[in-house]
Every structure is written in C-alpha cells, then in structure tokens.
N, C-alpha and C positions, 0 to 999 in steps of 0.2 A: 115610352119610358119617361118618368117624371124627373124633374130636377129641382133642387132646393138650395138656398143660401141661408146660413144660420144668422148672419148679420153682416153689416157693411161699414167701411170707414165713414166718419161723420164730418171730418174737417174740410173736405173738399180737395180737389186735385192741387190747388195752389194755396191751401190753408185759409180759404175764404171765411170759414166760421171763426177761426182764431182771431183774425183781424176785426171781424164784426163784434165779437165778444169784448175784446180789449177796448175798442172804440166806445162801446156801450158802458163798460165799467169806468172809463175815463170821463164819461159825461159828454162825449163828442157826438154821439148819435142816440136816437130814440129807441124805445122798445120795439116800435113798429118797424124800424129799419133793420134791427136785429132779426126780427121774426120773418121779414121778407127774404133776407139772405138765407135763413134756415129753410124756408119753404122752397126756394129755388134749388137748394142742394138736394132736398128730399125728392123733388120732382125729377131732377136729373138722374138720381140713383134708381128710382122706381122705373123710369122709362127705359134706362139702359138695360136693366134686368129683363124687362118685358120684351124689349126689342131683340135681345139675345135668345129668348125662348125659354127662360126660367119659368117654371110653373108655380112653385111655392116661393113667393117673394115676401120677405119680412117687412113689417112696419113696426113702429115704436122701438126701433133699435137706434134711432137718432136721439141725441141728448145734448142739452146745452152745457152739461157738465159731466154727468155720470149716471148710468142706468140704475144703480142701487139708490142713489139720491132721488131719482125719479120715482122709484117705488116707495121710498119714505114719504115723498110728497103725495103720491096716490093714496097712501094709507093715513095721511094726516098725522104722521108720527113726528111732529115738530117739537124739539126740546123747548121747555118753557122759557129759556133765556132769550129766545128770539121774539117773544111777545106776539106770537101769531094768535089772532082772535077768532079764527074760523073762516069758512068760505073757501073759494078756490085759491090755491097757493100761487102767489105772483112772484115775479122776479126778485123783489126786495127780500122776501123771506127765503126763497130758494138759494140765492147767491150768498146771503148771510150765513146760511148753514154750511155752504161750500167753502167760503172764503173768510168768514168773520166780518165784523164791521167795527166802527170806531169804539163801540162800547163792549162788545162781547166776542170771544174767540170762535173760530170755526170748529166744526165737528172733526173728529179724528179722521185721518186719511191713511189708508194702507194699501198694499199691493193686492191686485186681483189675481188670486191663486199664484201661479209661478210666472206671471207676466210682468212687464214693466208698466202696465196700465194700473191706475190707482182708483179706488172707490172710497166714497164717504161712508164711514161706519155708522149704522143706525144705533141710536142710544135709546134703549127700551127698559121698561120696568112695569110693575103691576098696576101703576096708576095712569099709564098712557091711555088716552081716549082716542081710539082709532076712528077715523071717518073718511069717507070718500072725498078727497080734497084736491085731486088733480085728474082731469078727464083727458089727459094727453093721449093715452092709448087709443081711446075711442075717436078722438079728434083726428089723429093721424090716419087711422083706418078710413074714416070718412073722406079725408083729404085725398088719399090715394084713389079711393073709389070714384071721386068726382073727376079724376084724371083718366078714368077708364082702366085702372089697375086694381085687381082684386088681390089683396095681400093677406098674409098670415100675421095677425097681431102677436107680438112677442112680449111676455111678462116674465120677470124674475119669479120663479116659483116660490110659493109661500114657505116651504121648509128651508130652502136655500137662503131666503131672506132672513129668517130667524137665526139660522146657524152662522150667518155672517155678521150678526148684530152683537152688541155688547151691552151689559147692564149699565144704565145711565148713572151719572154721578149721584151718590147717596143711596144707590140700590146695592144690596148685598152682591158681592162678586159671584156668589154661588147661585144667584137667582136663575131658575130654569127658564131660559128664553122660549123653549118649545111650549111652555105652558100658555103662551100667548096665541097659540094657533087658533083656538076657538074665537079669539077676539079679532083676528085679522081676516079670517075666512069670509065673514059677512061682507067685507069690503070687496074681496075678490069676486064674490057672487054678484055684487052690483055691477062691477066692471064687465063680467061675463054676460050678464043680462043685457047691458047696453050694446056690447059687441054683437050679440045675436040679433038684437033689434035693428042694428045698422046693416045687417046682411052678412056678417062674417060666417064662413063655413068651416074654417080651421082656426085653431089657436095654439100657440107654442108657449110652453112653460120651460124656461131654462132652469134646470136643477143640477148644475155642475158639482155640487157638493157630494153627489152620489159617487164620484170617482175617489173620494177620500176614504180614510179608514173610519167608518162610522160604527157606533155602538148599537146594540139591538133596539134600544128605546128611540134612537134617532131614526133608524130604518122604519120603525113602527109609526113614526110621525108621518112619513110619506104615505103609508097605507091609510092612516086615519084621515089625512088631508084630502086625498083624492076620492076616498069613499064619501066624505062630507060634501065634496063638490060635484059628485056624480050626477045628481038630478039637475043641477044648474047647467052642467056641461052637456046634458042630453040634447041631441040634434047637432052638436058640433063634432068635428074631427079634432082630436086632442093629441098633440105631439109633445112628448117629454124629451127635451134635448140635454145631452150630457157632452162634456168635452174636456180636453187637456190630459187625459190619462185613461188607462183601463178602468172599467167598472168592475169592482171586486165581485166574486161569485155570489156572495150573500146579497149584495146590493142589486145585482142583475136579476136574481130570483125575485126580490121584492118589487123591483121596477116592472118587470114583465108581467107581474100579477096584479098591477094596479087597476082598480075599477074605473070605468068610464074613459080609459085611455085607448086611442086608436093606433098610435105610432110611437116608435122609440128611435132617438137619434144617438149615434155613437161616433166617437173619434177613433177612426181606424188607422190613423197615422201615428199618433202617440199611444194609442191603445190597441196594439196589435194582438194582445192576448184575449181581448174581447171577441175576436174572431172565433176562437176556440169555444167560447161560451155560446155563441150564436150557433155554431155547428153542432154543439151538444144539445140544443133544444131551443127553438124560438116559436112563440105562439103562432099558430097557423093562420089566425084571422087578423093579424096585426101587420102594419106597415113597418118596414125597416128603412130608416133614413141613414144611408151608409156614407159616413164622412171620409171619403178617400182623397179629397183634394185638400192639401195642407193649408189651414187658416192661420198658421203661426210663422211661416217662413216664405221666402220669395223664390224658391227654386221651381222651375217648371215641373209639372207633374210627369211622372213616367207613365204615360197613358197606357202603354201595352201592359205594364204590371198592374195598374189599377183596373183595367178592363178584365184581366184574368181574375182578380179578386171579386169583382162584381158578378162575373159569370158564375163563380162558385156560389156566391150568395143567392143568385137568382135560382139556382138549383135547390136551395134550402127554403126560401120564402115565396118563390113564384114570381113571375115576370110582373104581374099587376100589383105586387105588394112591395117592390123594391124601388127606392127613390135615391138618386145620386145626389150627394150633398158635399158641403165643405166640412172639414173636421171640427171647425169652431167658427166663430164670427171672423170675418175678414178685417175687423177693426185693428188687428195686430199686424197687418201688412201695409205696405205702401199702396197708393191708389191706382196709378196707371203708368205703364211703361211708355205710353205715347208721349208723356211729358219728360222723357229722358233722351233727347236727340244727341247728346254728347257722350252718352255711355258707350264704352267699348263694344263694338258690334258682336264680337265672339261671346263675351260675357253676357251681353244682353240676350243672346239667343238661348242662354241657360236659365233665364228668369221668367217669372210670372207674378205680376202684382195683382191687386184685387180684381181689376177689370179683366185681366187675362184669365184669372181663376174662374170667373163667372163663365167665360167662354169654354174653359176646360171642362167644367161641370156639365155644361150643355152638350159638348162634343161626346163625352162619355155616355150621357143619357141617350143620345141619338145612336151611338154605336151599338148600345145594348138593344135598341129597338130595330136594328137592322139597317140603319142609315149612316154607316160609318163614313166619315170624311177621310178618305185614304190619303189625300195630299197633306191634310193637317196632321194625321198620325205619322206619316212618313217624315215630315219636317221635325216633329217632336223626337222621333227615334234618332235622327241625325244629330240633333242638338245634344241628346243624352250621350251618344257615342263620342261627340266632340269634347264634351266636358271630361269624360273618363280618360281620354287619351292626350289631352292638352298638356304640353310641357310646362306651361306657366302654373300648373296646379301643384306639381311636386318639386321639392328641393331636397336632394339627398343629404346635404350637409346639415340642414335644419332637422331632418328626421333622425339623423345619427346623434346629434346633440341632445335631442329630446329623449331618445332611447337610452342615452348614457346617464340620465337622471335616476334610473332605477337603482335601488340598493342604498339610497341615502334619504334621510328625512329632512335634510337641509335646515338644521337648527343653528342659531348663533351659539358660539361656544360658551358665553357668559350668561348667567341668569339675569332676568329683567331687573331685579332689585339692585344688583351690582352695576348694571348698565345705567340705571337712573341716577345712581350716586355719581358716576363718572360724568354723565351728561350735565348734572346740576353744577358740578365744579366748573364746567366749561361755559354753561349758559347763564348761570347765576340769576335764575328767575325767582320772582316773589312767590309766596304761597298763593294758591288760587290764580295761576297765570291765565291771562286772557288771550284769546286768539279768535280768528274766524276760520271758516271752513275752506275758503279758496277764492271763489269768484266774488267780484264786486259788480254793481249795476252795469248792464250793457246799454249804454246810451245810444240814441239815434245816430249821433255823430260817429261813435265808435263803430257801429254796424256799417255806416257808410264807408268809412276808411277801409274796413276789411273787404267790403263788396267791391270797391273801386280797385283795390290791389289785385283781387282775384280776377277782375275783368281787364287788368293791365292798363287801367286809366291813370294810375299813379305809379311812380317808380318804387323800387325796393327801398331806396334811400329815404324817400318821403314816407313810406309805410313804417319803416323802423323808427324814424323820428317821431311820428304820430303815436306809435305804441309806447315808446319810451316816455313821452310826455304824459300819457295816460297812467303808466306805471308810477311815475314820479308823483302824480296827483294822488293816487291811491295810497302810496307810501306816506305822503305828508298828512293825509286825512287820518291814517292810523296812528301816526306819531302824535298828532294834535289830540287825538282821543286817548292817548297813552295806553294803547294796546301793546302787550308784551312781546308776542311772537307774531310777525307780520306775514302777509301774503302779497303777491304782486297783483292780484285781482284778475288774472287771466284775460287781459284785454285782447290777446292774440287768438283767443279760442272762441268759436261759436258754440261748440259742444265738446264736452269733456272726453267723449269716446271718438267722435269724428276727428278731432284734432290729432289724436295719436294714430288712428287708423290711416290718415292721409300720409303719415311718415313711415309706416311699416309696409313691408312687402306682403303680398297675399291679400290685400284689401282693395276693394273697388268702392266708388262713391257715386251717389246720385245727385241730381240737381233738385228734384222735387219728391224724393222718397220719404216724405214726412209721415210719422206715425204719432197718434195722440198718446200722451202719457197721463195727463189729467187736465181737466178744464180746458184752457186755451194753450196749455203747454204741449208742444210737439217736439219730437226728436227725429233725427234723420240717421237711422242706424247704418253703419257701414256694412258692406257685404264681404264676409271672409270667404274667398273662393279657393285659396291655396295655402301652402305652407307659409308661416309667418316668421319674419326676421327684421332686425333693425339695421338699415343701411348706414345710418349716421346718427349722432346725438340729436335729440328732439327738443329739449327744454333748457339745455345748459346755457345757451346764449341769453335767454330772457331771465333766467333765475340769477345768473351772475350779475347781469345789468341791474336787476332789482336790489340785490344784496349790496352793490356798490353805492346805492343811494341812502343807506341807513346803517347805523351801528348796531341796531337790534337784529336778532335772528330773523332771517327770511326763509320761509318754507319753500323748498322745491316741491312742485305740485305735479303728481303723476296719477294716472288712472290705473288701478290694479288689473291683473290679468283676468280674474273671474268677472269683474264688472265689464271689461272690454268684451269678453265672450258673451255675457248675458245680455248686453245691450247692443249686440250686433246681430245681423242675419248670418247665422253660422253655417258653414259647409256641412252637408249631411252625408258625406261620403267617408267619414272617419269618426270615431268616438269623440265626443266633445272634450273629454279630458286631454286627449292628445293635442288638440288645438290649443287648449289652455296652457299646457306645459310649454308649447312653442312661444306663446305670448309672454309667459313668465320669464323665459330666458331673454327675450328682447327688453323687457322692463328691467331685468337685473343689470344688463349692460348700461342702461340709462342711470340707474341708481348709483352705480359705481363711478360713472363719469361725473355726476353731480357732486359726489363726495370728493373726488379729486379736485374739482373746481372750487372747493371751500364751502359748500353748502352743508351746514351741520344739522339741519332739521329737514327731513324729507317725508312728505305725506304721500302715501300710496292708497288712494281711495278704493275701498271695496264696498261701495254703496249698494251693489246688487248681489252680494254674496248670499244673503238670506233668500232673495227672490228666486234663485235657481234651485232651492231645496225641492226635491221631488215631492209630489203630493202624497205619496204613500210612505209610511214610516219604514217599511222594509228596505227602501232604497236610500234612506237618509245617510247611513254610515258611509257608504261608498262615495256618494257625492261630497260629503263634508271632508272626507279624507283627501281626495285629490284637489278640492278647492282650497282648503287650508294649506296643503302642501305647496300649491302653486304660489300662494302669497309668500310663504317662507322662502321659496326659491329666490324671489326678487331681492331680498335684502340679507341673505345669509352671509355675504362677503364683507359687510361694512364693519367699521371699527365700533368699539363700545361707546365712544363719545358721540357717534352720529345717532341722533334721535329719530326713530322711525315712527311716524304717525299713520293711522288709517282712519277712515270715516265710513259710517254706515247710516242709512236713513230709511224711514217710513216702512218698517216691517216689524213683525213680532220677533224679537230677538231672544226672549226668555228661554225658549226651548233649545236654543243652540249656544247658550252662553259658554258652555265648556269648550266648544269648538272655537269661539271667539278668543277665549283665553289661550287656546292652543296655537292661535296665529302668532303669538309671541311678539306682538307689536309693543313698542315702548309706551305709546299713548294711543287711545282710541277715542274719537269724538263720535257721538251717536245720537240719533234723534230721540227725543224724550218728551218734549213739552206738549206736542199735539196729541199724544196718546195717553194723556192724563198721568204721566210719569210712571207708566206701566213697568218700564225697565227697572225702576228702583226696587220693585217688589222682589226681584230676584236676589238682591243684596240683603233685603230684610229677612229673606228666607235662609240666609246663612252662607251664600256663595261668597268665597273669598277671592278678591281681585287685587293683585299686587301691582299691576302696571298703572300708568297714568290713564285717567278716564275723564271725558268731558261730556256728560249727558246735556243735550241742548237745553238752554235756559229760555229760549223763546222761538216761536213758530215763524219761519221766514216766508211761508206760503200764504200768509195773511198780511194785508196792508196795515193791520193794527200795530200800534207802537206800545209795547209793554212799559209800565212804570218801573222806576228803580226799586220800589218796595215789592212789586210783584216778582221781579227777578231775584231780589234778595231772599224772598220767601222760598223760591224754588231752590236756591243754593243751600239754604238752611235745611231743606228736606233731604238734599243730597248728603250734606254733612252728617245727618243723623245715621246714615248707613255706609258712608265711605270715609276713608281716612283723609284728613286735611292735606297731607303731603302728596296725595295722588290726584286730587281733584282739579280739573281745568274748568274754565268758564268760557262758553262759546255759544253761538246760535245753533239751531237745529241743523242747518244746511247752508249751502252757498247762497250768495246774495244777488245773483245775476238777474233774477226776475223782479227785483224790487227797484224802487226809485231812491235816489240819494236823499230826498226829503223824508223818506221812511227809514233808511239805513242809518243815517247819521244820528238822529235822536235815539234810535233803538240801541245802537252800539254805545252811545254816550251813557245811557241808563245802565247798560250791562257792565261797563267799566266802573261806574259809580257804585253799583251794587257790590262788585268784587272788592273794591277799596273799602267800602263800609264794613264788609264782613272781615276783611283783613284787620281793620282797626279793632273790631270787637274781639276777634280771636287773640290779637296781641294783648289787649287789655285783660282778657280772661287768663292768659298765660302769666302775665305779670302778677295778677291777683293771686293766682294759684302758687306762684313762686314765693310771694310775700307770706302767704298762709303757711307754707312749708317751713319758712325761716322762723316764723313766730312760734310754731308748734314743735320745733325741733327739740328733742330731749338733750339736755347738756351732758 
C-alpha cells in the first residue's frame, strides 16, 4: 500500500531558513550561502521521507517566500514596475515582488484560503507576456534525483493560479482572468516537457480552488485546461490535489472526468462529505489519494478510526488504487516533536507534528498492506483514551459560564454615534487622529532580555526594569513624533497570541513549534488542549505603567478571542465556537480590569476574523454569527466613554463588511495600502459606516519608507468616501518586524501628512464659513 505527503514545512526545525533569509536581506550573507542552507533543508526533508518509507515524496514545495510567487516567477508574470528585462528570474526581482524595494512597493499579500499562511497575489492583464522564467521545479526534481530520491514535482495548477490572481493596476476590475488560460498553458507545457525529460513519472497539480463555490464557466476552465495539457502529460501519472474542505458535487463530477489525469487527492479531515461522493461513484481506473492524516492541526491521528475509513475506501477503489496521504501540505503544522524536550509528557503523547505525521501516514499504509505495527497502534489508542479522560481537559465552571451566554447577543446599550461623542469629550482628539497598531520594533537587545528572563538568567526585578525602560523609549518616540493615541510597543510580548495563551488556563506551549506565516515570518501557535479561563490579569500592570509615562491616551492592547482561536492549534474534541466563547469570557475579564485601572482606549485585535471564514458560502452565516458575537462579549460591559478599538489585516474584507459593522467597535483599523485600497471600494459603493475607521496608510511589511505626499494622497482618497470626523490615520499593521531606521521616518511622514490635511480641511472650512456669511440674505 502506497503513501504520499502533499507538502512539508520549509523553515527547518530551528527556523534555519528564516535566519538565512534575514541575513541575506540585511546584506550579511551571500546568495550562495542562502542557497546552501536551502539545499541542506531540502536534502534533510527528502531523506527523512524516503527513510520513513513514503513512496510519493513531493518536490518543489520548498520556497524562499511563497509557492504562488514561485509560480508567478515560473510564468514570467513580473509587473512592469520591477524593471525585469527577461531571462531567469533572480533573487533581486523575486524579493522585490515579495517585499518591495527603495523605489517601488511590494505586490499585494493575502491569506492562503482559510489559513494563517500568506501568498503574494499575481497581478495580471491582457498585456502580460508570459514566458518560462524560473526553472525551479525542474531543478529541485533533479536535485532530489541526484540524492537517490525520486519525487513527485508539485505545481500550483493553472486554473487555481488564475483564480487567485487579480487584475493589475490600470486593468479593468471586470477583466476575465481565466481568459489568460491559453497564454499560460504553453509555459506549463514547457515545464512538463522538462520534467519528463528529467525522468519524472508523476506530477502533482494543486487545485485547491475546487473546494470553493465555483460558477459553471470556472469549472469548465478545469476541463479545458487539462484537455489542452493531455498530450503533454502523456506518459506521466497526474495527480490533482485538493484540500481544506469538501469538494462540491459539481466540482467532484468535473474533477473526476478530467482528461489525462490518473489520480485525485481529497482532504478527508475537513472534507468528510467528500466520502459520500466517493462512495456514490469513483472512476474505477483512477488512484484515490486519501487525506486522512490532518495537515492543519497537531493532534495525533486516531489510527483505528482512519484505518476503518481506509478499509471502506479500499472496498470501493481497490487495494492497488488507494494511497494514504495527508489532508493538505504539512506546511501548516510544526516540524518535529523531537525538538520539544520540555513539553508536558501527557500532552506530548496526544500530539503529532509534521515528522510524526509522516510516520503515521506510513504506519496506516503498512497496516492496510497487512503489516500492522501492533505496538504503534496500541500506544496510539492509549494516548487517545488518555486525552478523552484527562481531568485537565474539562472545567465545569468554565463550561457553565459559556453555556449561560445563550439567549443574549451582548450589545452595548448605547449606539456607536452617542458613544463616540462621549469619548471625544473625554479624549479631546484632533480630526484625523493618528495612532499605530500596537507593536514597535523588536530589537536584538529586547529579545535577549526576554530570553534571559525566561531562562532565569536575570531576576524579575531586572526584567521589569528593562521592559519599563523600553516602554518609556517607545512612549517618548511617539510623543516626539506627535502621535495622538499612543501604544506601549508590546516589548514584553514575543507573539500576540502566545503571550495571552501563556497566561490562560487550557493552553500548552512549545519551544520550537514554529509555523511559517509568510516569507521569513514565523509564528509559534499555542496549543488549546482544554477549557479556557483567566486565572489573573494579564496586561493591566504594563498598560498602567505605560499610561503613567504620558498624559496622552495609552491604548490597552489585547488579542481578541477569534484571533486567539484561529492562530492556535485548537482542540478538536468540541466545536470551535464553544472554545471561542470560553476565550471571549477570559478577555472580557481583562477588558473590565483595564477599564477599572483607568485605561480609556482598549484595542481588541481581531486580525484573523476574516481568515476563519469557511470556504463555502453556505457556512459563512453561522461562522460570522458566533465570531462577531464572541467579540461583542469581550466589551459589552464597558462604559460609553471607554473607546473600544479593533484591528484586522491582510484579507479581503469587502464581502464581510456588514459583519464588521455588526462587531460594534468604536474604531476599527484595517489593512488597506498593500491591497491597492480595495477596502475603499466598499464605501464608494454606498456602504454607510458610522464608527471610527483607520484604513492603513502605508505597508509595514515592506522596508520601503513612504513619502508625506504619498500618504497624504492616500488620506485624500479615504476622505472622498469617508466622513472626516470618523477617519483615523495609522499604518497597516504592527511595527515589530521593522527597524527603527524605517519606523521613525515613516511615522514622521504619516503624522506630517495628517497635519497637512488638517490644515487644508480647516482652511476649507473657514473659506466655506466666509462664503456663507458673504452670501447670506439680509
């Protein structure tokens, strides 16, 4: 019985690629040194899978930034602003597209389906001249082969690539991107020909858009694409891989009828209804790659349950046509439990990271083939039973409190307009008030202080002193820049979710459970294993210390319940909304303690609310109902004069704008600049927004420093569709990934732009007042 892995984490067990990338970007190491680190990581991954016994090992799933950007490079679809003149795309052009450079901004970045991974959005139009400009897929196949490992090269499928793209600037928004199919398929044919010549026997096309709600012409594009590629693919076994959700019935029918395709991969963890479609009819001559091992979470597989599913499928498709697989790429999980010596042993027995999932896939394949490892299956069964019966998982008081939430929608008693008036009387802010999103640069020295405190190399007193000094520095910088509403910079936090999870019950933490978010950015998601509660205040000490350093309003900074949920590895033994309500109650306690301590502006970040939106429209309403409700629970008890902010970033918000309004926050700051101000179109189309809103005026994920004029131009575009009295001026997101040499001038220009617009608006108001006096009828 064969086994298959959809994809594997790239960063390395100790984030080796992250550090190599950042060293290269900072000019401290060469391209050759970066490439050597990457090659060593690839070698380790391929050999690990081969040694475990995996038959179908993926290649070309490694990336220096993002696999969609890799496909853009393969197709030579470089936007003109990067001045690429042809030939093989090198690091300069590649990283300029991803990160921008001194003269031009980066391409838009958004979330990969409903994950916390981000991809660079292709910018396409009728004039793009596609050409084969990156041979990475073929090079990596050859590299693996030279090591004695025959791999399955993986490409983003042509239809998914186009459906994830957007019309380039200057191209009509209604431009049909699928009309470019005929232009990109010749490049795919060249890649296929080279892979065949290099000896490849299988090729995998990832077409995850098949799990979304597609229109008939979009489904027809799949039929057209693979019919066109059929002759080129002759002689190859072709796998079409889907993941993250059920495949709808019409898409299943289209998919399984594709010409020239040998195998189909399905997510049978998040796509349980796909099982019914397979049972209802699966092509007798095709392979089924059954994704029964979860690629999105870190819980050990219930091997007995998975084996039962596989035996059922074996009866449908036959023993020789069934392949055991992961539900998706393992990119979304941590790398290896071996690197977690300090993790609680009982909890550790409940988990499986990427390396362990590879072993699980192989164990299931061997069991199906009659070579069941009884000891391995027995240990797994014991761990499953231990988790179900462990007293540390359930807390009756928490469950009762969450159950008592039913029957109320938890709205503040006063409408937002009245609240904003009360808050303005207390805060006395200028029009176009300026603020930042929360974090300030995390310096090497700051990271050292946190690391040494955690390792007990410095005392608590020394730690508090160092953090207070950092907060004071950040406060002084903001006052010198004349920012209106301040933040303390979050120097005590390595990660916005991890920080809160460490102080909440029901969470466990890893030392090296890093997961890639984008580029070199990694996060270490907490593990929610049990019921959640707040034993004591989490942020009050630091927020009040920061407020004592300034007379300006200081934001209390919290992460919202939906974001904590979506950016954690969540328990899978109860519905997600139940866990979210528990977190909401914990955050509610913190909000009320901050208010009692005199904090008048409290930001509850929901950066990941949009990310958790299900991929199918039929499931949207239920998710948005409990997600928005969870946010409202957190602040329902505060006074009208306490201003509640929230923040969202790097997603398409236009389709959920009414749910955002329903959150009933006083002010929302939201990513806007990197997505070509897509957000503003919703207001141009007539959506009325009465709360405060701060669409980001510059992209913090690029080292580029925007000019005052550029920022002023963005603010003017906002003023064309938003009322002056509700508009805030702020960056897109937090500043922790940037350097002070980038942050200070960017914020200086941002404040200067806001002041420039204030002066212009005041002059216009005076001129209008004078005009009215002159024309007044006696």
